[in-house]
N, C-alpha and C positions, 0 to 999 in steps of 0.2 A: 565216552564216545570218541573213537579215533577218526578224525576228520580227513585223514589222508588215505583211508580205506576206499575201495571201490564197493559201492552199495547197490542193492537191487530191491525192488518192491513192486507190487501190483499197483498201478496208478489209477485204475478204474475200479468201480465197486466189485467186491467179491461176489461170487455166484455166477450162474450161467447167463450168457448173453451172446449177442452176435459177434462182438469184437471185444477183446481185452487188450490193454496196453501194459507192458512190463517196462519199467524205467530202470536203467542202469547208469550210474554216474560215478566218476572217479578217475584217477590217473591211469589205471590199468584196463579201462573199459574196452578199448579196441583189441588189446592182446587177449582178453578173456572171451569176447564175443566172436571175433573173426574166425578162430579155429572151428567153431561149432555152427557157423553159418555158411551155407553154400548158395551163392547167388545164381539165379537162372542165367544171368548174363556172363557168368564166368569171371567177373571182375573180383579182385581182392578187396575186402572191406577196408583194410588198412591204407589203401591208396585213394580212398574216396574223399572228396571235399565235404565241407560242412553244408548242412541243409540239403541233403540229397536222400532219396528214397530208393530202396533196393528190395526187389522181390526174390525170395529164395526159401530154402528149407533150414530149419534148425535140426541139427543131427547130433545124436548121442551115440558115439562110435559109428556103427553102420545103420542104426535105427533112426528113421525120420520121425521126429516128434510132431512137427506141424509145418505147413506152408505159411510163411509170415511175410510181413512188410517191415523192413528195418529202416528207421530214420536216424541219420547221423548228424550230430550237432558238435562241432569242434569248439574247444575252448578258445576264447572266452565267450563265444557267441552261442550260449546255451542258457537254459533256465537257471542252472546252478553256477554257471561260469566255468564249469569243468567240462572235460570230455564226456559226452552223454550220448547214449543210444536208447531209443525207444522201440520196443518190439511189439508190433501189432499182430496178435495171434487170434485164432478162433476162441470164442468165449467159453470154452469148456473148463470147469474148475480143475479137471484132471490135467488138461494141457497147461493151464496156468502154473500149477504146482510142479509139473515136470520141467518146464523151462526155468522156473525160479530155482528149483533144487539143482538143476544142471549148472546154472550160473554160480551157485554157492560152492558146488564141488570144484569149479574151475578157479575159485579164488575170491568171489564176492562175499560179502556178509549182508544179512538182512538189514534194511534201513530201519532206523528208529522213527518214531512219530515225528513228523515235521522236519526230518533231517535234510531233505532236498531243499526246502525253503530256508532252513538255517544256513546251509552252504551258500545259497544265493545271497543271503544277507552278509555273511562273512567274506564273500568274494566281491562285495560292492555292487551286486546287481540290483539291490533295493535296500532302502533303509529299514529300520525296525518297525516303524509305524506302517509302512507299505507291506511288510511281511505279515503283520497282524491282520491287515485288511484282506489278505489272501484267505485266511480262515473265515473271516466274515463273509466274503464273497461266496465261498463254498456252502456256507450255512444259510445264505439269504433265501427267504421264502416268499418275498413279495417285491414289488417294484421299488418301494422306498428303501428297504434295507439293501437291495441290489445297487441302487443308485449311489447311496452313501459309501458302500464298500468300493465301488468302481472309482469314485472321486478320490478316495483316500489312497487306493492302490496306484492310481496314476500320479500321485504325489502332490495333490492339492493342499492337504494339511501339512505335509512335510515342507513344501516350498514356503508356506507362510511362516512356519517356525524357523526355517533356515534363514530367511531374510531378516527376521527380528534378531536372531542370534548373531548374524554376521555384523549388523549395524551396531549392536551392543558390544560385540567383540572389538570392532574398530575403535570405539570410544574407550573401551577398557585398555586397549594397547596404548593409547595416548596418555591415559591416567597413569599406567604403569611406567611410561617413559618419564613422566613428570617426577616420579619418585627417584629416578636416577639423577635428576638435576635439582634435588630438593634444596641444596645450599644456594643455588642461583635464583630460587623463587620464580621459576619459569612455568607458564601455564600453556600447555599444548592443546588441551581439550576445552573448547569454548563451552562455558557453563550454560549459557542461554540455549545453545543448540542441543546440549545434552538434556536440558529440562524438556525441550520439545520432543526429543526422542523418547524419553521416559514416559511422557504423557501419551504419546502415540502407542507405545508398547502396552501401557495399561489399558487403553481402549480396546486394542486387539485381543488381549488376554481376557478381558471381561466379556467380550462378545463370544469368544470361543468357549469360555466357562459357562455362560448362559445357554449356549447352544446344546450343552450336554443334556439338559432337561428334556429338550425335544428329541435329540438324537438317541438317547437311551430308550425312550418308549417306542420310537419308530423302529429301532433295531429289534427290540424284543416283543413288539406287539402292544398296542394300546389297550390296557385293561379296562373293560366296561362291566360294571356290576349291575345286574338286573335284580332289583329288589321290590318288595311289596308284601302285602298280606298273603296268606295261603290261598291258593285256588283262584288267583286273578289272571292266570295265563302266562306266568313267567317261563315255564318249561315249553309251552306251546310257541311263545315268541322266539325262544332260543332255537327250537326246531325249524321255525319258519325262516329265521335268518340264515341258518346253516343249510336249509333245504334238505334236511334228513331227520330221522327220528332219533335224535341224540339223547334226549331226556325223556323219562317216563312221564306220561300225561295221564292224570286220573282226576275224577270228580271228587275224590276223597282229599280233604284238606290235610296238608302236612306230608304229602307224598315225597317231596324233596327234603331230605334231612341233612344233606351235606352239599357242598358246593360242587357244581359240574362245570368244567371249563372246556372250551374248544375255540379254535382260531379260524379266521377267514380274512381274505383281502377285500377291501372296499376301495375302489379308485386307486389301486396300487399300494395302499397302506394297510398294514396288518393290524387287525383288531382281535383281542382276546376276550371273548364273552364269558361271563361268570354267572351261571344260574345259581341263585342262592336259596336257602331255606326261607319259607314265608315268616314274616315278622308278626308274632302274636304272643300273648300270655299263654304259657303251657306248663303243665306239670310233668310232661314227658321228658325224661332226662336226656335221651338221645336227641330229641327235637330241640331241646334247650341248647345243647352243644352246637347244633347246626345254626341256630339263630345267633349265637355268639360269634361263630365264624362268619356269618353274614356281615356283621359290623366290622370285623377285621378286613374282609374283602372290600368293603366300602372305603375304608381308610387307605387301602392300597390302590384303588381304582383311579383312573384319570377322569372318567365320566361315570355318572350314576343315572341309570334308567329306573325311575320309580313307576311301577305299574299300579294305577289306582283302581280299586274295586268299584263296582257299581251297586247301588242299592236295588232292592227288588223292583222299585218304581223307575229304575233307569237313571238315577241321579248320583250325586256325590255326597257322602256322609260328611258332616263337620269334623268327625274324628280323623278322617283322612287328611283334612287340611292341617290339623294339629300334628299329625305324624310327619307330613311333608316339612312343616316348619321345624320340627325337631331335627330332621336330617339336615336341613339347610343350615341351622344354627350350629350343629355339631361339626359339619364339614363345609364351612362357608366358602372355601376356595375352589371347591369342586363343581364343575358344570353339572347342573341337575336338569334332566329332561323328564317331565311328567308325561307319561304315556297312558292314554285312556284306551284300554283294550275292549274288544267285543262290541265295537260300534255297529256291527252288522245287526245287533239286537236293538238299536236305538232309532228313534225318529228324529226329524230335523229340529223340532222344538226342544227335545231333550238334549241334543248336541249343543244347541245355542245356550241353554241354561248351564251346562257343564263348563263351557268356555267362559262364560261370564263369571262363574264362581272361581275358576282357577287362574284367570288372567291377572288377578290382583296380587299374586304371589311374586314378590320382588326377586329378581335374579333367577327365575325359573323359566324354562321353555315348555311349551305345550304341544303335544302331537296326538292325534286321534288315529287309531288303526284297528284292524282286525287280524290278529295273529292266525286265526283259524282260516280265513279266506285269503290272507296275504295282502289285503287292501291297506295301503299306507306304509308297507314295509320298505319299499324303495325310497320313500320320502324320509323314513327313519335313517336309512343308510346315508342319505345326503346330509342330514342334520349332524350325524356323527362326524362326517368329514369336515363340516364347518367348525367343529370344536377343536380340530387338530391344526396346529400352526405349521403348515407346509410351505409357507412363503420362502423360507431359506432354502428348502429343498427345490422348489420350482426355480429359484434364482441361481441354483447350482452353487450356493455359498458353502463354505467349509462348515461341517457339522461334526462335533466331537461325539463319538459313540462309545469310546473305550474308557473304562474307569481308571485305568493306569495313566492314560494321557490326562484325564480330568484332574487326578491328584497331583500330577507333575505340574500342570498349569496353575493350580491353586498355590503350590509351593513357589513357583516362579513369580507369581503375582505378589506374594508376600514379600519376597526379596526385592522386587522392583519397588514396592511401596517403601521399603526401608531405604533404598537408594534415593527416592524422592525426598523422604524426610531428611536424609543426610545433606542433600543439595540445598534444601530450604534452610537448614541449620548451618550451612557453610562449613561442613566437616571437611577435614583434610582428605587428600586423594587416597592415602593408604587405607583409611577407614571405608571410603566409598568402594574401593577395589575389593574388599572382603565380600560385601553384599553383591557386587556385580558378578564375582566369580561363582557365588552360590546360585544366582539366577541363571548364569550360563550352564552350570552343572545340570539344573533341572530341564533346561531346553535340550541339552545333550541326551538326557535320559529318554526323551520322547523319540528321538530319531535313531538312538542307538550309538551315538558317538561316545557316550559314556554308559557302560553296562558292566555286568558281571555274569559269571557262569550260572548262578542261582536264578537270576532273572531270565536268562535265555532258556534255561531248562524249564522254568515255569510256563513260559510263553509257548514254546514249541512242542511240549508234551501234550498240549491241547489240540494239536493238529492231527489229521488222520494219517495213517501210514501211507506212504506213496506220494505225499505232498510235502 
């Protein structure tokens, strides 16, 4: 990738639309675009200041390709930090390609995936964690993932890491200075203050590391497994939650033989519902595979919804209690919500009897609903939100969502713990300095102050073309 080339790409989704935007960035952008753009005002594009809009025609020789609006962004006041022009044209795929191909013939090359944002990073317009948040923002599908990406893109996470790194760097400089005066036995870095700093860094790192458990599921959607015996209404419940006929519903037991997944947002938080095969003893090989996958999905889920079947008399069989206890014992850390479906078929006394029987199960929550009529479905959504720890999100705290950041934080904490052990053992400054440098290295990996071509290639190839 030659980063001194002038590049061009479609910045809006491909396909027909009302408007398309073609982004051009690089040192030759004005000299490439100006000769093919004729402004209605008669002004020359090369004479125009930054952040101005110009109406005119894109012309190839004597042929008018389209009437467009050209936006001029002068370096360094642009997204990439380079000379940049954005051409807003009509959203015909033919027009898009005609303009892009014209730019390429005049000296541009097609941009690689994420190259505009890579240039923004290399030109100091954002650090690496902020650049990664751009991709998260583009792919955000609900309020929670959007809020976390915006917070990171605005530098909330970066600022926190930068503060810690700078304080640690200040102390590291003092310890390095002590090494130059080793013969005089001079101590520049106050060890008590250093211990306080290390303790504070540990607390912040642990908080950020712990937030990954919340951030990762909020970003990707909270998996909820809908389980139970065959024909208790799991597929009907999924359809009711999604408000569409997503799963096949039949009175024949064992209709669902594989897992069916779909997503929806509840209260701004994404949930990924997994309709599983009914749990029962079976000789059917295909159904057995589906039941095996059911338990795999339970292990991956954050919340388990167990739909309890009703006896012909409208009660709960003791075998159901045994099955619930098995799931509870096998997955003790997972929130378990026992859902009694088909309450539209029950009277008040039957409902009271069921509640009395199930309320004794420790660590389980109980909810009665009718997936068929929709009664109780909104209450179910409220209960699901209660299981999600959105306190940090509501308080606008920093939440780690990126596994690369998470691994770097773990490595940084490991080195900080070594520094603390060294302080407690009164190790010499040269030994402390080794672990401090390693911790600083891992902090720098997060923000991009320390990086390599392989890492950048791995990150930015996941971006869309034009960003």
